[in-house]
N, C-alpha and C positions, 0 to 999 in steps of 0.2 A: 165243272168245279170238282177239285179233288177232295179226298176224305178229310184231310186236316182242316181245310177251309170250311167244310160242312160242319165239323165239330166246333169250330169257332163260332159260326152262325148259331148253332144249337145252343152254345153257352150264352150268347146274347139273348136268345129267345127265352131261356130259363129265367132271366132276371125279372121281366115283367110278371111272369107267373109267380115268382117268389114274392113280389111286391103285393100281388092281389090277395094272397093267402090271409093276411090279417083282416081284410074286409069281409071275409066269409063268416067271421064271428063264430068260429067253431068253439063250442063250450066244453068239449071233452078233454080229459087229461089222461096221460099215461106215465106211470112212475112219478107222479107229482108234477109233471111238466105238461104244459099245454100242447095238444095235438098240433096246433098251428105251428108251434116252434119245432116240433119234430119234423113236420113236412118241409118247412123252410130250411131246416138243417140238412135234410136229405137232398133237397134241390141244390143247396150250396156245395155239399160234398161231391155230388155228381158233376156240377159245373167246374169245380176245382180240379177234379180228376181229368176232365176233358182238356183243361189247360196244360196239364202234363202230357197228355196223350197226343194232342195235335202237333205240338212241337217235336215230340219224339218221332212221330210218323213222318212229318215233313222232312226232317233231317235224314232219317233212315232211308226213305224212298226218293230222296232228292226232289221233293215237291214244294220247296220253298218258293213262294210267290210274292209279288208286290202287295197283293190284297192281304195275304197272311201277315206280312210284316206290319201292315197298317192296322188290321182288324184284331189280331191276337192280343197285343198289349192294350188296345182300347177295350176289348171285352173283359180283360182282367180288371182294369180300373173300374169299369161300370159295375162288375160283380161285387168287388170288395166295398166300394163306396155305397152301393145300394144296401148291402147287408149291414154296414155300419150305421147308416142313417135309420134303418128299421130299428136297430138296437138303441140308437139315441132317442128316437121318438118314444120308445117304450121305457125310457129311463134306465136302461141297462148299460149304457156307455156314455161317458162325458163327451160333449160336442167338440172339445178342443183336440181330441185325437183324430177324428176324420178331417178336421180343419188342417192339421199338420200334414196328413196324407195328401189332401187336395193341393196344398201349397207346394209340396214336393213334386207332385205330378205336373203342375203348371210349369215349375222350373225346368224339369227334365224335358217336357214337351217343347218348351221354348228353346232350350239348348239344341234339341234335335232339329228343329226348323232352321236355326242359324247354321248348324253343321251341314245340312243338306244344301242350303243356299250358297255356302262358301266352299262346298266340295270337301268339307272336312271329314275326318274319320269319326264315326260314331263310337263313343266309348262303350266297351263291353260291360255287361253287368258285373259289379264287384261282389265280393263276399258279403258286403253289407246289403246289397240288393237282394241277393239270394236268401239271406237270413230274414230280411224284411218279409219276403213273400211267404216263406214257410211258417214263420211265427204268426203272421197275420191270419193265415188260413186256420191254424190250430186255435188261436185265440177266439176267432169268430165261431168256430164249431163248438167250443166250450161255452161261449156266452149264449148260444142258442139253446143249450141244455142246462142253463143256469136255473136251478130250481126256484120257483116262485118269482122268476124274472127280477132278481135283486140286483141293484147297482153294484158293479164289481169293486168300486172304490168305497162308496158310502156305507154299504152294508158290512163290508169286510172291516172297515175301520171303526164304525160306531156301534155295531151290534155283535152280540155273542153268537156266532154261528157254530154249528156242530156237524159232525158226520160228513156225508158226501157233499152237502151244501158248502161247507167250509173248504173242502178240498177243491171243488170246482171254482169257488171264489178265488182261492189262492192261485191256482193254475191259470185262470183267466187273467188275473191281474199281472202275474209274472210274464206271461206270453205277450199280452198287449203292450206292456211297458218295454219289453225287449224289441218288439216290432216297431214301436214308436221311435226308440233310440236308433234302430237300424234304418228307419225311414229318414231321419235327420242326417245321419252320417252318409247314407247312400246319395242323398240330394247334394250334400256338401262335396262328395266325391266328384259328381258331375260338374259342379261349379269350379272346383279346383283344377280338374284335369282339362276342362274346356275353356279356361279363361283366355287362352290365346285366340280363340274364335271371336271373342268379344272386343278384341283390340282392333281398331280401325287405323 
């Protein structure tokens, strides 16, 4: 097994470790933020970086494999959705956002299955897809360091936040909204450009 595939597997392994952290019930805080959230954020950042690194190494060293094509996007989806669900459970993110993400992933995965079956050409990631990925990662990182674990929409709208808490709230809200819009448009891009595959 080559290095890019090992990095992909490593990213998948990091997800259950991230999920277990809240159950450890760590009571300590650093800079007003729970140590549990610092740990989960570090795990998420490392996992996100391996996403960039494994693809780069695979292309550079001509090590693109069938396993990598399957596991790499799957690992990305698992990582992002796991992080979002942790944030939803703690009241830091509204559930409708990961629902949109999940819906888009089902649409894209379904399209890819049809494309493979019919021998069609898989549509390359659009600018919307790339924007979705980058803004999702930034938004999740910011939400993990959201002081006092405040809801990025409710607290920003209904309470008077100040200082760094307000800045993090605004940035979290902006990036997650951009990523959600990009998620919708990237999903629509797949449907629009792949409609010929759905005609029998």
